[in-house]
VEXDREN-2710 file (C-alpha; in Angstrom, 1 decimal):
% VEXDREN-2710
k/r/px/py/pz
1/UNK/2.3/-34.9/7.6
2/UNK/5.2/-32.2/8.0
3/UNK/5.2/-28.6/8.8
4/UNK/2.2/-26.3/7.8
5/UNK/2.8/-22.7/6.8
6/UNK/-0.2/-20.7/7.1
7/UNK/-0.6/-17.2/5.8
8/UNK/-3.7/-14.8/6.6
9/UNK/-4.2/-12.9/3.4
10/UNK/-6.4/-10.3/4.9
11/UNK/-3.8/-9.5/7.5
12/UNK/-1.1/-9.6/4.9
13/UNK/-2.9/-6.8/3.2
14/UNK/-3.6/-4.7/6.3
15/UNK/0.0/-4.9/7.4
16/UNK/1.2/-3.8/4.0
17/UNK/-1.3/-0.9/4.1
18/UNK/-0.2/0.2/7.5
19/UNK/3.7/0.0/6.6
20/UNK/3.3/1.8/3.3
21/UNK/1.0/4.6/5.0
22/UNK/-0.1/5.9/1.7
23/UNK/3.2/6.6/0.4
24/UNK/5.0/5.8/-2.9
25/UNK/6.5/2.3/-1.9
26/UNK/8.4/0.0/-4.1
27/UNK/7.8/-3.6/-2.6
28/UNK/10.9/-5.6/-2.5
29/UNK/9.7/-9.1/-3.8
30/UNK/13.0/-11.0/-4.3
31/UNK/13.6/-14.3/-3.6
32/UNK/9.8/-15.6/-4.0
33/UNK/8.5/-12.4/-2.0
34/UNK/10.7/-13.4/0.9
35/UNK/9.1/-16.9/0.4
36/UNK/5.5/-15.8/0.9
37/UNK/5.1/-16.7/-2.7
38/UNK/5.5/-14.2/-5.5
39/UNK/2.2/-14.2/-7.2
40/UNK/0.6/-14.1/-3.7
41/UNK/2.5/-11.2/-2.5
42/UNK/2.3/-9.1/-5.8
43/UNK/-1.5/-9.5/-6.0
44/UNK/-1.9/-8.8/-2.2
45/UNK/0.3/-5.6/-2.6
46/UNK/-1.6/-4.5/-5.4
47/UNK/-4.8/-4.7/-3.3
48/UNK/-2.9/-2.8/-0.5
49/UNK/-2.3/0.1/-3.0
50/UNK/1.3/-0.7/-3.9
51/UNK/2.2/-0.8/-7.4
52/UNK/5.9/-0.7/-7.7
53/UNK/8.1/-3.8/-7.2
54/UNK/11.9/-4.7/-6.7
55/UNK/13.7/-8.0/-7.3
56/UNK/17.1/-9.2/-8.3
57/UNK/16.0/-11.7/-10.8
58/UNK/14.9/-11.3/-14.5
59/UNK/13.0/-14.3/-14.4
60/UNK/10.9/-13.2/-11.3
61/UNK/10.4/-9.6/-13.1
62/UNK/8.8/-11.2/-16.0
63/UNK/6.4/-13.2/-13.8
64/UNK/5.7/-10.1/-11.7
65/UNK/4.7/-8.4/-15.3
66/UNK/2.1/-11.2/-15.8
67/UNK/0.6/-10.5/-12.3
68/UNK/0.7/-6.8/-12.4
69/UNK/0.6/-5.6/-16.0
70/UNK/0.8/-1.6/-15.2
71/UNK/3.3/-2.0/-12.3
72/UNK/6.7/-0.4/-12.3
73/UNK/9.1/-3.3/-11.9
74/UNK/12.8/-2.6/-11.0
75/UNK/15.6/-5.1/-11.3
76/UNK/18.3/-4.4/-8.9
77/UNK/20.9/-6.6/-10.3
78/UNK/22.7/-5.9/-13.6
79/UNK/20.8/-7.2/-16.7
80/UNK/22.2/-8.2/-20.1
81/UNK/19.1/-9.6/-21.6
82/UNK/17.9/-6.1/-23.2
83/UNK/15.4/-7.7/-25.3
84/UNK/13.6/-9.0/-22.3
85/UNK/13.9/-5.5/-20.7
86/UNK/12.2/-4.1/-23.7
87/UNK/9.6/-6.8/-24.0
88/UNK/8.7/-6.6/-20.3
89/UNK/9.0/-2.9/-20.0
90/UNK/11.4/-3.0/-17.0
91/UNK/13.5/-0.7/-14.9
92/UNK/16.9/-1.6/-14.4
93/UNK/20.0/-0.7/-12.3
94/UNK/23.0/1.0/-13.9
95/UNK/25.7/-0.2/-11.6
96/UNK/29.0/1.4/-13.1
97/UNK/30.7/3.5/-15.9
98/UNK/32.2/0.2/-17.0
99/UNK/28.7/-1.5/-17.4
100/UNK/27.4/1.6/-19.1
101/UNK/30.1/2.0/-21.8
102/UNK/30.0/-2.0/-22.5
103/UNK/26.4/-1.8/-23.1
104/UNK/25.9/1.8/-24.3
105/UNK/24.0/0.9/-27.5
106/UNK/21.8/-1.7/-25.8
107/UNK/20.9/0.5/-23.2
108/UNK/19.2/3.0/-25.7
109/UNK/15.6/3.6/-24.6
110/UNK/16.1/1.6/-21.6
111/UNK/14.7/2.9/-18.2
112/UNK/17.7/3.0/-15.8
113/UNK/18.3/4.0/-12.2
114/UNK/21.9/4.8/-11.3
115/UNK/23.2/3.0/-8.2
116/UNK/25.5/4.6/-5.6
117/UNK/27.8/2.0/-3.7
118/UNK/28.0/3.9/-0.6
119/UNK/29.3/2.3/2.6
120/UNK/27.8/-0.9/1.9
121/UNK/29.9/-1.5/-1.3
122/UNK/27.9/-4.4/-2.8
123/UNK/27.8/-2.8/-6.2
124/UNK/27.3/0.9/-7.8
125/UNK/29.2/3.9/-8.7
126/UNK/31.9/4.9/-6.4
127/UNK/31.2/8.8/-6.4
128/UNK/29.4/11.4/-8.0
129/UNK/32.1/12.5/-10.6
130/UNK/31.7/9.0/-12.2
131/UNK/28.0/9.4/-12.5
132/UNK/28.3/13.0/-13.8
133/UNK/30.8/11.7/-16.4
134/UNK/28.0/9.2/-17.6
135/UNK/25.2/11.7/-17.5
136/UNK/27.1/14.3/-19.3
137/UNK/28.0/11.6/-22.0
138/UNK/24.4/10.9/-22.3
139/UNK/23.7/14.5/-23.1
140/UNK/26.1/14.4/-25.9
141/UNK/24.3/11.7/-27.8
142/UNK/21.3/12.3/-30.2
143/UNK/18.2/11.9/-28.4
144/UNK/17.3/8.6/-30.0
145/UNK/20.2/7.1/-28.6
146/UNK/19.9/7.8/-25.0
147/UNK/18.9/5.8/-21.9
148/UNK/15.8/7.0/-20.0
149/UNK/17.3/8.1/-16.8
150/UNK/14.5/7.6/-14.4
151/UNK/16.0/7.1/-11.0
152/UNK/19.0/6.9/-8.7
153/UNK/19.1/4.8/-5.6
154/UNK/21.4/3.1/-2.9
155/UNK/21.1/0.6/-0.1
156/UNK/21.7/1.4/3.4
157/UNK/23.6/-1.6/4.6
158/UNK/23.9/-0.6/8.2
159/UNK/20.5/0.8/9.0
160/UNK/19.6/-2.4/10.6
161/UNK/22.1/-2.0/13.2
162/UNK/21.2/0.4/16.1
163/UNK/24.4/0.3/18.0
164/UNK/26.5/1.2/15.0
165/UNK/27.4/4.7/13.8
166/UNK/27.9/3.6/10.2
167/UNK/24.2/4.3/9.3
168/UNK/24.7/7.9/9.9
169/UNK/28.0/7.9/7.8
170/UNK/26.3/6.1/4.9
171/UNK/23.4/8.3/4.9
172/UNK/25.6/11.4/4.8
173/UNK/27.4/10.1/2.0
174/UNK/24.4/9.5/0.1
175/UNK/22.9/13.0/0.8
176/UNK/26.1/14.7/-0.2
177/UNK/26.0/12.7/-3.6
178/UNK/22.6/13.8/-4.1
179/UNK/23.6/17.3/-3.2
180/UNK/26.5/17.2/-5.8
181/UNK/24.5/15.9/-8.7
182/UNK/21.7/18.5/-8.0
183/UNK/24.4/21.2/-8.1
184/UNK/25.6/19.7/-11.5
185/UNK/22.1/20.1/-12.8
186/UNK/20.9/16.5/-12.5
187/UNK/17.5/15.6/-11.1
188/UNK/15.8/12.6/-11.2
189/UNK/12.1/11.3/-11.3
190/UNK/12.6/8.5/-8.6
191/UNK/14.9/8.6/-5.6
192/UNK/14.8/5.5/-3.5
193/UNK/17.2/4.6/-0.6
194/UNK/15.3/3.5/2.4
195/UNK/14.8/0.1/3.7
196/UNK/12.3/-0.8/6.6
197/UNK/14.9/0.1/9.2
198/UNK/16.0/3.5/7.9
199/UNK/12.3/4.4/7.4
200/UNK/11.6/3.5/11.1
201/UNK/14.4/5.7/12.1
202/UNK/13.8/8.7/10.0
203/UNK/10.8/8.7/8.1
204/UNK/11.0/9.6/4.3
205/UNK/14.1/11.4/3.8
206/UNK/13.9/14.8/2.4
207/UNK/14.0/15.0/-1.5
208/UNK/13.1/11.2/-1.8
209/UNK/10.0/10.1/-3.9
210/UNK/9.7/6.4/-2.9
211/UNK/10.6/4.1/-0.1
212/UNK/11.7/0.6/-1.1
213/UNK/10.5/-1.6/1.6
214/UNK/11.0/-5.3/2.5
215/UNK/10.5/-6.9/6.0
216/UNK/8.0/-4.4/7.3
217/UNK/5.7/-5.0/4.5
218/UNK/5.7/-8.7/5.3
219/UNK/5.1/-8.0/9.2
220/UNK/8.4/-8.0/10.7
221/UNK/9.8/-5.2/12.9
222/UNK/13.3/-4.0/11.9
223/UNK/14.0/-3.3/15.6
224/UNK/12.4/-5.3/18.6
225/UNK/11.8/-2.1/20.4
226/UNK/8.9/-1.1/17.7
227/UNK/5.3/-1.9/18.8
228/UNK/4.0/-5.1/17.5
229/UNK/0.7/-3.5/16.6
230/UNK/2.5/-1.5/13.8
231/UNK/3.8/-4.8/12.2
232/UNK/1.3/-7.4/12.6
233/UNK/2.5/-10.7/11.5
234/UNK/0.2/-12.9/9.1
235/UNK/2.3/-16.1/9.2
236/UNK/2.2/-19.2/11.3
237/UNK/4.3/-22.3/11.4
238/UNK/3.4/-25.2/13.1
239/UNK/3.9/-29.0/13.2
240/UNK/2.3/-32.2/14.9
241/UNK/3.8/-34.4/17.6
242/UNK/4.1/-37.8/16.2
243/UNK/5.8/-39.5/19.2
244/UNK/6.2/-39.0/23.1
245/UNK/9.0/-40.9/24.9
246/UNK/10.1/-41.1/28.3
247/UNK/14.0/-41.1/28.5
248/UNK/16.4/-41.7/31.5
249/UNK/18.8/-39.0/32.8
250/UNK/21.9/-40.4/31.2
251/UNK/20.2/-41.3/27.8
252/UNK/20.9/-39.2/24.7
253/UNK/19.0/-38.4/21.7
254/UNK/19.3/-36.0/18.4
255/UNK/22.2/-35.9/16.1
256/UNK/25.5/-36.7/18.0
257/UNK/23.5/-37.0/21.1
258/UNK/23.0/-33.2/21.2
259/UNK/20.5/-33.6/23.6
260/UNK/21.3/-35.4/27.3
261/UNK/18.7/-34.2/29.9
262/UNK/20.6/-34.8/33.2
263/UNK/17.3/-35.9/34.7
264/UNK/14.5/-38.3/33.8
265/UNK/12.4/-36.4/31.1
266/UNK/9.6/-36.7/28.9
267/UNK/10.0/-35.6/25.4
268/UNK/7.9/-34.7/22.2
269/UNK/9.2/-35.8/18.9
270/UNK/7.7/-33.1/16.2
271/UNK/7.6/-33.5/12.6
272/UNK/9.5/-30.4/11.3
273/UNK/13.2/-29.9/11.2
274/UNK/15.9/-27.7/9.5
275/UNK/15.1/-29.5/6.2
276/UNK/11.7/-27.5/6.4
277/UNK/13.8/-24.4/6.7
278/UNK/13.7/-23.7/10.5
279/UNK/17.0/-22.1/11.4
280/UNK/19.1/-24.4/13.6
281/UNK/19.7/-21.7/16.1
282/UNK/16.1/-21.6/16.7
283/UNK/16.4/-24.7/18.7
284/UNK/18.1/-22.7/21.5
285/UNK/14.6/-21.4/22.3
286/UNK/11.3/-22.4/23.1
287/UNK/8.0/-23.3/21.2
288/UNK/4.2/-23.0/22.0
289/UNK/2.0/-26.0/22.7
290/UNK/-1.5/-25.6/24.1
291/UNK/-0.6/-22.1/24.9
292/UNK/2.3/-22.7/26.8
293/UNK/5.8/-22.4/26.1
294/UNK/8.3/-25.4/26.1
295/UNK/11.9/-25.7/25.6
296/UNK/13.2/-27.0/22.0
297/UNK/16.2/-29.4/22.8
298/UNK/17.3/-30.6/19.5
299/UNK/16.8/-29.9/15.8
300/UNK/17.2/-32.4/13.3
301/UNK/16.6/-32.4/9.5
302/UNK/13.0/-33.7/9.7
303/UNK/12.2/-33.9/13.4
304/UNK/12.5/-31.8/16.5
305/UNK/12.6/-32.6/20.1
306/UNK/10.8/-30.7/22.8
307/UNK/11.0/-31.3/26.4
308/UNK/7.3/-31.6/27.7
309/UNK/5.2/-32.3/30.7
310/UNK/2.2/-34.6/31.3
311/UNK/-0.1/-31.9/29.7
312/UNK/1.0/-32.5/26.4
313/UNK/-0.1/-35.3/24.0
314/UNK/0.5/-37.2/20.6
315/UNK/-1.1/-35.2/17.8
316/UNK/-0.9/-31.7/19.6
317/UNK/0.0/-28.7/17.4
318/UNK/3.7/-27.4/18.1
319/UNK/3.8/-23.7/17.0
320/UNK/7.2/-22.2/16.2
321/UNK/5.9/-18.7/14.7
322/UNK/2.7/-17.0/15.1
323/UNK/1.2/-13.7/16.6
324/UNK/2.5/-14.9/20.4
325/UNK/6.1/-16.1/18.8
326/UNK/6.9/-13.6/16.3
327/UNK/9.9/-14.1/13.9
328/UNK/11.2/-10.7/15.1
329/UNK/11.2/-11.7/18.8
330/UNK/13.7/-14.5/17.9
331/UNK/15.6/-12.2/15.6
332/UNK/16.2/-10.1/18.6
333/UNK/17.4/-13.0/20.5
334/UNK/20.2/-13.9/17.8
335/UNK/18.4/-16.6/15.8
336/UNK/19.0/-14.9/12.6
337/UNK/17.6/-11.9/10.5
338/UNK/14.0/-11.7/9.8
339/UNK/14.5/-12.2/5.9
340/UNK/17.0/-15.0/6.9
341/UNK/14.2/-17.1/8.6
342/UNK/11.7/-16.3/5.7
343/UNK/14.2/-17.1/2.9
344/UNK/15.0/-20.3/4.5
345/UNK/11.6/-21.8/4.5
346/UNK/11.2/-25.0/2.2
347/UNK/8.1/-24.6/0.2
348/UNK/8.9/-28.1/-1.2
349/UNK/8.3/-29.8/2.2
350/UNK/5.8/-27.4/4.1
351/UNK/2.3/-27.6/3.4
352/UNK/1.4/-24.1/2.6
353/UNK/-2.3/-22.8/3.4
354/UNK/-3.6/-19.4/2.4
355/UNK/-6.4/-18.2/4.6
356/UNK/-8.7/-16.0/2.4
357/UNK/-10.9/-13.2/3.4
358/UNK/-13.9/-15.5/3.6
359/UNK/-12.1/-17.8/5.9
360/UNK/-11.8/-20.7/3.5
361/UNK/-8.4/-22.3/3.4
362/UNK/-7.0/-23.6/-0.1
END
């Protein structure tokens, strides 16, 4: 049968509402909305009062426009198909002076957000002087040839790490840049920099108009010390026990004999594996069977081995993630980032179930 991924739609919406808290939020829906499903997430976020979205994909941006005709849609990667940008009324990033001068004519009338590289250095302008050069060049053009300079943004790449000083450094660099631009007479309608972790630390920074949230909208805590009640997880991942075996102390099982019990053991073979998107580091920890935790001993492409006792039977459900076994619990234990596990889920092999408000599965 394979693994079953269940999403409680009502809980998903309530979590998004609580995370947004009535503020202006740009919901990050890249990579198929963290694998929750783009159409599902965009429509659910709309019901939660969120009507601005960010992705890295032009194809996803086109689809978002189908699901949210009046939304602000921002593409965080550089775009070169400007016909599509016009057709779908998209906002795009402006990542560098080189990009600007190369595409200056095509950018006429396009809604742009200037990107600052900051300490993360993924992409973006290096400093305020490079931005001012472009902004002043725009002023020199006839009005009909100018871009629509709507916003400015950056990404805090160190906000997730509580024990690193770099977050304070990159935040300071960003705020200094904004001050320099303001002193030069340049202001912006939309200013967004903060991910879920930065917002959890600082609230909405002064002068910022929007948050740009990802994992917190989907019910994962950016830090394990935060209260679970503020980040309710709507997702459950489970599979079924397809076989139970008794093995001797010196017997091995799993790829390369990865599990050798050292004592006579009873094991369950579960119909889920890393081919379904379960991170391999997840096998270092336990799972939930009949409301009790049991240790996972080996993870293969299509199966998982769990050490059990006589209270477990063939056909029992094995839960890898739910309200009691949150993704962010295992993130804190070193399995991988919240987004890493969500992004790894294989929707081609998992059965996906959406639990509607009425309780009907579809």
